[in-house]
N, C-alpha and C positions, 0 to 999 in steps of 0.2 A: 504494500500500500504506500509506504513512504517513497519508494522509488518512483511510482507513478505520479504521486502528488508533486514531488519536487520538480520532475521534468515538466509537468503541465504548467506549473507556476513559472518556471524559467522561460518556457516557450511563450507563455502569455505576455511576458515582458519584452519579448523579441530579442533576447540575448542568448549568446551561445555559452557553452560550458566554460570557455576561457574567461569570458567577461564576468560570468557569475562567480567563478573562482576568485577573480581579482576583487570582486565586491566584498567577499567574506574572507579573503586572504588564505585560500587553499588552492591547490593545483587543479588543473583540468582533469587529471587522472583521478583525483579524489572525487570530483563531481561525477565523473563517468562511472566510477565504482558505486557511488550512491544510487545513481539512476539505473544501473544494471542489477542492483540488489546484492552486490558482492560484499559490501561493508555498510555499517551504519555510522552516522556521525557521533561524536562525543556529545555529552549533554550541553556543554558550552557552545559547540557549533550548532546544535539543534536550536538552541535559543537564538543564536545569531541568524540562522536561516529564517526562523519564524519572524523575527523583527524585520529582516530584509524584505520579505514578502507580505508583511503586515497581516499574518495569519497566526492562529494559535498553534502551540506545539501539539495539542490534541488533534487538530485538523491535519497537520503533517503526518502524524502517526496513525491516522485513520480511526481515531477514537471518537471523532466528531465529524459529521459530514457538512457542517455549516462553516463556510469560510467567513472570516470577519474582516472588517475594514477598520484600521486604526485611525481614529479621528482626533487623537491627542494634538493639542496645539491649535485646533481649529475653533473658530467662533461658533456660537449657536446658529447664526445666520448661515455660515458655510455648511454646517452639518445639515441644516434644513434643506439647502440646495442639493446636497448629495442625496438626501432621502427622496426629494422630488424627482431627481434623475432616475433613481432606482425604481420608483413607482411608475414613471413613464415607460421605462424599459419593460417592466412586468406587464403593463397594459398592452404594449405592442406585441409581446410574446403570446398573450392570450387572445389577441384579435384574429 
């Protein structure tokens, strides 16, 4: 599950394994091994990955299927705009 989630999130950002590795200071080989399910990251790296993608560690590990959006540092008005965008997208998907 972790291997699929990390690859999906990386691809959704439009970055390759090298770029993602640089973001969290690991090698491309390390990212490749995670995505292939060969190894698991340390707890410290798991937290760093979650912070980079703004998701919970539970989501990365497959314990929760709900991705989250980190809105720390945003104003209430900015959060409201994000909620409106999400609502609009949901309506378009249901149409």
